C-alpha positions as CSV (number, residue, x, y, z in Angstrom):
1,M,34.6,44.5,0.7
2,V,35.4,47.8,-1.0
3,F,31.9,47.9,-2.5
4,R,30.3,47.4,0.9
5,K,32.4,50.3,2.3
6,I,31.4,52.6,-0.6
7,A,27.7,51.5,-0.2
8,T,27.9,52.3,3.5
9,L,29.4,55.7,2.8
10,I,26.8,56.5,0.2
11,C,24.0,55.5,2.6
12,G,25.4,57.7,5.3
13,L,25.6,60.6,3.0
14,M,22.1,59.9,1.8
15,L,20.8,59.8,5.3
16,L,22.4,63.2,5.9
17,G,20.6,64.5,2.9
18,I,23.7,65.2,0.9
19,A,23.3,62.5,-1.8
20,S,19.6,62.8,-2.0
21,N,19.5,66.3,-3.5
22,G,18.2,67.7,-0.2
23,N,15.0,65.5,-0.3
24,S,15.3,64.9,3.4
25,Q,12.3,65.6,5.6
26,D,11.1,65.3,9.2
27,T,8.3,62.9,9.7
28,S,5.7,62.7,12.4
29,N,5.4,59.9,14.9
30,A,1.9,61.0,15.6
31,S,-1.2,59.1,14.6
32,L,-3.0,60.1,11.4
33,P,-6.3,61.7,12.5
34,G,-8.9,62.4,9.9
35,L,-7.6,60.0,7.3
36,D,-9.6,57.1,5.9
37,D,-7.4,54.1,6.9
38,T,-8.5,52.2,3.8
39,N,-6.6,54.8,1.6
40,V,-3.4,54.6,3.7
41,K,-0.8,52.0,2.7
42,V,1.4,50.7,5.4
43,L,4.6,48.6,5.3
44,E,6.1,47.4,8.5
45,T,9.5,45.9,9.4
46,D,10.1,43.1,11.8
47,I,11.9,43.9,15.0
48,L,15.2,45.6,14.4
49,Q,18.1,45.8,16.8
50,N,20.2,48.9,17.4
51,V,23.3,47.1,16.2
52,A,25.2,48.2,13.2
53,G,24.9,45.6,10.4
54,F,21.7,44.1,11.7
55,K,19.4,43.2,8.9
56,G,15.7,42.4,9.3
57,G,13.9,39.8,7.3
58,L,10.8,41.8,6.5
59,L,11.5,44.5,4.0
60,E,15.2,43.7,4.4
61,A,15.7,46.9,6.5
62,E,19.3,47.3,7.6
63,V,20.9,49.2,10.4
64,I,23.8,50.9,8.8
65,E,25.3,53.0,11.6
66,I,24.7,54.0,15.2
67,I,26.0,57.4,16.5
68,D,25.9,58.5,20.1
69,T,24.4,62.0,20.4
70,D,26.3,64.9,22.0
71,D,24.3,64.6,25.2
72,G,25.3,60.9,25.6
73,Q,21.7,59.9,26.5
74,S,20.6,58.9,23.0
75,Q,21.7,57.2,19.8
76,E,21.0,58.2,16.2
77,I,20.3,54.9,14.3
78,N,20.7,55.1,10.6
79,I,18.6,52.6,8.7
80,V,18.2,51.8,5.0
81,V,15.0,50.2,3.7
82,P,14.9,49.0,0.0
83,V,11.4,50.2,-0.8
84,D,10.1,52.6,-3.4
85,P,10.5,56.1,-2.0
86,A,7.2,57.1,-3.5
87,E,5.5,54.8,-1.1
88,V,6.9,56.5,2.1
89,D,5.4,59.8,3.4
90,R,5.8,59.2,7.1
91,V,7.6,56.9,9.5
92,Q,6.4,55.7,12.9
93,V,8.8,54.0,15.4
94,L,7.1,51.2,17.3
95,S,8.1,49.0,20.3
96,P,8.5,45.3,19.7
97,S,4.9,44.9,20.9
98,G,3.7,47.4,18.2
99,Q,3.1,50.4,20.5
100,P,4.3,53.9,19.3
101,I,7.6,54.9,21.0
102,K,7.5,58.5,22.3
103,M,10.5,60.3,20.8
104,N,12.1,63.7,21.5
105,R,13.0,64.0,17.8
106,P,10.9,62.9,14.9
107,P,12.3,60.4,12.5
108,K,13.9,61.8,9.4
109,I,13.5,60.2,6.0
110,S,15.7,60.6,3.0
111,M,14.6,59.4,-0.4
112,D,17.1,57.8,-2.8
113,H,15.1,57.4,-6.0
114,E,18.2,56.3,-8.0
115,N,18.7,53.2,-5.8
116,N,15.0,52.7,-4.9
117,E,15.5,52.9,-1.2
118,V,14.7,55.0,1.8
119,G,17.1,56.2,4.5
120,I,15.7,56.7,8.0
121,I,17.3,58.2,11.0
122,V,15.7,57.6,14.4
123,T,16.9,58.9,17.7
124,L,16.3,56.5,20.6
125,P,17.4,56.5,24.3
126,K,20.7,54.8,24.7
127,N,19.2,52.3,27.2
128,K,16.6,51.2,24.6
129,K,18.0,47.7,23.9
130,L,14.7,45.7,23.3
131,G,14.6,46.6,19.6
132,F,12.1,48.5,17.5
133,R,10.0,48.3,14.4
134,L,9.4,50.8,11.7
135,K,6.0,51.5,10.2
136,L,6.4,53.1,6.7
137,I,3.2,55.1,5.8
138,D,2.1,56.0,2.3
139,L,-0.6,58.7,2.5
140,P,-3.2,59.0,-0.2
141,D,-2.2,61.4,-3.0
142,E,-4.2,64.6,-2.9
């Protein structure tokens, strides 16, 4: 139980960019125009619920924490995905049917190379209860 609390704390710090040596970045929810799709690698989670502790089967993505925003209209959802950080350049947030969700704030990703996982913060409207998917995009190296 203590290990779980420490892991949750570390993940929260990682998502804030504190434990990831500042390797936090905004990512675009836009499409990827001009790229040859055959060179773009994509990993996708199954449907995740905005419930703390929810763990998806695909990629074992886990919702770590949900925080109401100051305006009371949205929630910041902190997720950890145990994938190689080198394979994630951008993140798209999709509806359960696979359509991109229009967001006011782009998702933020934080790389944790030591633990081989990626932290993602998405901000969704508070009334969004149908779940969401994450598409993790690995762009071709230049």
